[in-house]
N, C-alpha and C positions, 0 to 999 in steps of 0.2 A: 759616067761622071762621078767623081768622089766629092761629097759635100762634108762640111764640118760635122764630126761625129757627135758633138755636144747637142746638135739639133735633134738627135734621136730621142733624147730624154725630155724634150719640151712638148707640152701639150698646148695646142693653139688656144688662145684666148677666145672665148665665145661670148660676145655681147648679148644683151637681152634681145629677144626676137622683136623685130619691128611689127607694128600692128598689122601692116599689109600682109606679112607672111602668115600671121595667125588667121587672118580672114581667109586666105587662100587654102590653108591646111584644114581648117575646121568649119568653114562656111558660116562664121559668126558675124552678126551685124557689128560693124566697127564701132557703132555708138554704144554697144554693150561691153566693150573692152576697156579695162583700166590697166595701163601698163605701169608696172612697178619695178621691173627688172633692171632698168638702167639708171634709176634715181634721177629721172628727169623732172624738172620743176613743173608741177601741175598747173601753176599760174602762167606759165609761158614767159616770154620776154616782155620787157616794158614796152608799151605802145610807142614811147618816144624812140626806143631803139629800132623797132620795126619801121617807123617812119623814116628814120635816118638811113637805114639800109636801103629802103625804097628810093630815097632821094639820090643815093650814090650808086644805084644799080647800073647806071650807064657807064660807070668806070670799070666794069668787070673785065674789060679787055686790056686794061692797063696794069702792068706789073706794079706791085706795091713798093713802098719804101722799105727795103729789107733791113734797114737799121732800126726800124720801129721807133723812131725818135719820139713822136708825139705820144705813143702808148707808154713808152718807158718814162717819159717826163710825167705823165698823168699818174702812173702807178707809183713813181717815186714820191710825188707830192702826197698821194693818198696814204702811203705807208710811212712817211716821214724819213725817207732815206734819199740817196742820190741815184741818178739814172745808171751810174756805174755799178750799182748794187742789184740791178735788174737784168734777168735774162728771160727772153720770150720763147715760148714753145707752142707747138700745135697741140694744145691741151697741156695740162701740167704733167701728163704722163710722158710727154716727149722730154721735158726737163729732167724727169726721173731717169729716162734712158740716157740722156747726156751724162749725168753723174755716174751711172753704172759703167758706161764705157770709158769714162775718164779715170776710174779707180780700180775696176775689178779685172782679174784674169784668173787663170787656172791655179795660181799660187795664193790667191786671196780668198777671204770668206766674207759673207754678208749675213747680218742678223735681222730677223723680222718676227712678227707675231705669228702664232700658229694659224690663225684665221685673219686674213687681211686682204688688201687689194692684190689681185692675182698677178698684175704686171710686174710687181717687185721680183717675184721668183722667175717669171718668164724672161725678163731682161737679164737677170743675173745668170741664169743657166746658159744663156747664149754666149757668155764670156768664159764659161767653164769654171766659174767660182763655186766654192763650197757654200751650200745653203744651211744656215743655222736657224732653228725655230724654237720658240718657247713651247711648253706643254699646255699652256693656258689659252682658252679661247679669247679671254679678255687680256688687255695689256697688263701683265704682271711685271712691274718694273724691278722687283727683286730677282725674278728669273732673267730678265734682260741683263741686269748687272752681273749676275753669276756667269752667264754665257759670255758676256763681254770680257770679264776678267780671265776666264778660262781660255778663250780663243783669240782675243784681240782682233776682231773683225775690222776690215778696212772701211766698212759701210754699215750703218744701222738705219733701218726704216721705222719711223714712228708715225702711225696714222691716227690723228685725233681731231674730231670724232672718227672712229674707225669705220671703214668700209669692208665688210657689209654689216657688222654687228651693231653699229651705232653708239657704242660706248665711248666715252671721252675721258681724258686724263685731267685731273685738277692741275691748274697752272703751277702751283707750288711743288707738287709732286714731280712734274715734268722737269722743272728747273733744277730740283735737287738731283734728279737722275743725270741731267746734262752736266752738272758740276763734277761728276765723277768720271767723265769721258775725256781721255787724253786727246790733244790736238791732232794726233795722227789718224784718228778715226773721224770720218765725216758722218754726221747725223742729219738725216733728212726728216723734217717735220712736215708731213703731208697734211696741209690745212684746207683740203678741197671743201670740207664741210664746216670750217671754223666759224663762218658767219652764223650758222645755226646755233652752235654752242654759245657764241657770244650773246646772241639774242635771248637765249634761255637763261643763262647764268654766267655772269662775268668771271666767276671763279674758275671756269673752264677755258677762258680765253687766253691765248698767248699770241703776241703780235710779232710780226717779222722784225720790226725795229728793235724791240727789246732783245730778241734772240741774237741778232748780229752785233748789237752793241756789247752784249755780254760774252759772246762766244766767237771764236775764230773758226770753228769747225762745224757750224750749223747752217744748213740750207733750208729755207722755208719755201714751200710751194703752194700756190693758190691757183684758182681757176675761175673763169666766167661761166662755166658749164652748169653749175649747181644753183646757188642762191640767185644768180642773175639770169638763169633760164636761157643760156646761150650755148648749149651743148653742140648744136650744129655748126657753130662758128669756129670751133676748135681753137680757142685762145686760152693759154695758160701762162704762168710765169713763175720764176724763182727769185728769191731775195736772199742775198748772201754777202759776205765780205767781198770787196772788189777783186782780191786775188783768186777767190774761188770762182766768181762769175767769169773772170777773164779766161779761165781754163775751160769752162763749159761752152764758151763762145767758139772754141776752136773746132 
């Protein structure tokens, strides 16, 4: 059987080893293991969330509302946008995948930081797109601008705070960069860790609402996996202009 040749160049994403596997491999007492590899919230989920999940466990046999009406309405209210500006994914990485497949092919290119979330490159390579990367470990927006101007990529990924380095872009610097990107290029602002930046220093915080009010070509992604401690629930979302969201729904 002949498979797509672009798959030969893709290295499978390896998530952090679960504690159970470390125990089996090394015989270590699980109480002595602190797992850092997957950026899971050490405080766990809110007790209120745990109780609510338990209350609804009997509904596990029932298919959910695949329109995600209540979740979209709640996220829209939280972000100061409309439900038509929200797309839901199985983790925010699925929303990233939606965007990649909506935009990229073997004739297009995508721009990302040298060291950043591995799934950007994995998803993009599956489409045959050309991968463009900066030379800097941290997000050097001057390098991003130079590569953008030279290659005019169809898609740009900005992860702030960045996974795995933790560095974050100042809001004003990020907006100045976005001002120079033409509408034909979609910029994804991966805000999986934005709640942490906002809590530490508001000068690093950028909101989904201000992004989509100011730009037609920006998609903000967020998740319940990190600050809310719900990685196992696989719930993420994207916020963008209605015309962008409507394409991602297809």
